[in-house]
N, C-alpha and C positions, 0 to 999 in steps of 0.2 A: 403528610404518613410514609409513604411510598418510602422516604428519604430514614426516618424512623426501620421501617422490615429490615432496610436493609447495612444498615448502620452496624450492626451488634457483631453479625458475621465480619464486616474489615476490621472490625475491632478488633476480633482474635486475633488477625490475621499477624504471620511475624510483617515485621516491618518491608522486611527484602520484598517480600511476594508481592504484601500490596500494591511498595515501590515498582515495583515487576511488571504488574497488572495494568497499575495507572500507564506506563509509560505504550504497555501497548496499546491499550485504548486511545489514550492520544493523538499515538505517530496511526491506529485504524479510523479516529474520524477523519486525519487531514486523507488520507487515502479515500474513502469515504467521496470526499468532495472533489478531490481531483479525476476521482473516476467518475462520477457522475458530469462534470466538464467535456471529458475524454469518452465518454459514451456520445457527448450528442454531435461530436464533431464528429463520430459514424453515420451521421442521420446524410452527410455527405465531409466524406474523407477530400478530396478534390478542392472542394467552395474551402474548406477549413484545416486544408495539408500545415500550414505554419501555424496553426496552433494545436494544433495535433501532436502534433512536434515537439512544442514548448512540454506542454501538457505531459506525454508522454516519454517529456528526460527530467522532467519533476518528480516522479513519479518513482525513480529510480533510487532514489537518498530514501525515502519515507516506506518502500519495499524494502528497504536492503537494512531496515530498523528495525523495522514488523520483524522479522522474520528470525531476526537477533534476537528481539526478548522473545520471543515463542519456541524458537528454537531449546533458547538459556530453561525455560520453566520445560521442558519438556525434559529436555536434558537429564535437570534437577530431582525431576515427579520420578523417572524408571531410573535413577540412580537411588532412590532411598532415602534424599530426604528427606528428614523430619516434620520441616517449617514445606515444604512443596507437596507433600504427603499430607498431608494434615489438611491442607487446602481442597486435596481434592481435584480430580482429572475434571475437562473439560465431558459433556455430552459422547459418551458412543459415535454419535453423526457427526459431530461438529470434529473429535476428533481422527476419526476415519476421512476427511473430508479434505484435514489440515494439509498433508501432504498433496495431497492435489492441488490446493491454493497455492501453493510455494510453485509446486512446478510450474502449475500453469500461466504463474502469478510473472514470472522466471522467463518462461520461450515465450510471455508477447512481451512483454521489454527486449530482451534480448534479439529476437526476428527483428524487430525496429529498428534497436539503432546497429542492427546488421544492418538493413536498407541502409541506411542513415550510411553505414560506412563504406559497404557497396555504392554507393547513390545512387537509387535506387535500381538497378541491371537485381533481376530479381534472383538468377541461382536458387528456385528453391528457396527463400528466408522467406517469399511474398503468399506464397502457400500457407509456410507453415504458420507465420504470424494469423493467417484469418482464421485454420485447420487451429489454433490455440486458445484466439478468441473464444471462437464458439464454446469450448471446453471451458475457459475461462468465466462464463460469465456465467456458464451453471452452475459449477463451484461457488464462484465469490456470491451471490446470491445466494443463496442460503448461509453461507459459512455470517453473510454482513449480516442477512438475517437472526439467525441467531445469536448472536453478538453485539445488534445494534446495544439492547437498552442499558449492558456494562459498557457497556465504551463510555457513551454521551454521559451515564452515572461520573462515571473512573471520571472523565477528561474537567467534567463540570466543577468535581471537586479539588482536581490538582488546579484551577484554574483562580478554584478562590481561595483566597488569602485567609475566610476564616470558616472551609469546611474542613470537619472533622470526620476519626480524624487526624490530626496534622503526620503526615507520614516526612522524614528524612531524607531530604536529595530534591526535593519539589525544582528548584533551581535547572538540577541538573538536568530531571528529566527532560522539563520545557527547553532548553540546552539544545540537548540531545535531541528534540523536535525540531529545534529554527538551522537546527547544525546539515543537520537531513536534506530540509528542505532549500538549504545555501549550496547545499555539492548538484542539485536536480538546478537550480536556477545555475550556475556556474556551465552546467555541461548545457543547456539550455541551451546558454548565451552562447559557445565555442560550437556549437552543435548545430544549430537552427538556422542559421546563415548559407551552411553550404550546404543544406536537406531543401530548405528555399528555390535553391538557385537550380542544378539539377532539374525540381521537379515541373518548373518552369521553364526548363529548355526540352525538358519530358510536352510538355505542351505545345509547343512552338511548333516544334520537331511534329506533333500528329495534325495539328492546327494549316500546314503548311502541305501535310497527305492529304489531307481532307479537300486541297483546295487545285 
């Protein structure tokens, strides 16, 4: 019943608009799963430092992809592209939060990557990482709830070969999401050993100081 109610709106949309929406939705679902795991590691960052680092680096590719698809829709809408204007803009609150979600996400991941690059030597990066995380968790939580149903529905339609309406570019969209994850895997493979080693060294130094 819900599918029947929502189907006409997507059927009437331009295929390019619908394809962009489905790619954004699929990427958002992947990000949500990764962010839930990353949130779990926050409960004990020291204990889960390796998992925290791996997931943080895995997030980079999907986050860049989602920012790209979102900003593309934003640009096309405000430049007056008929198909995107016809689709309409997100609710005002979500539009207002959009830039904050992007900036806080980039700040959280950027500062985390910077901490890895400087081998854990703070220099203000740790403070920025913690502060941006607080902002991020608030704005992303609202953003997530606002787009949850749309994201799940769009992803389900793209994953199902029998879902209607069929929108060209399905293979490209799914490949783009897979490629974004592959970028994250490559980053994790390249930098996680380094991050784990300096964290272990810091723990060992702290242990010796305590004794």
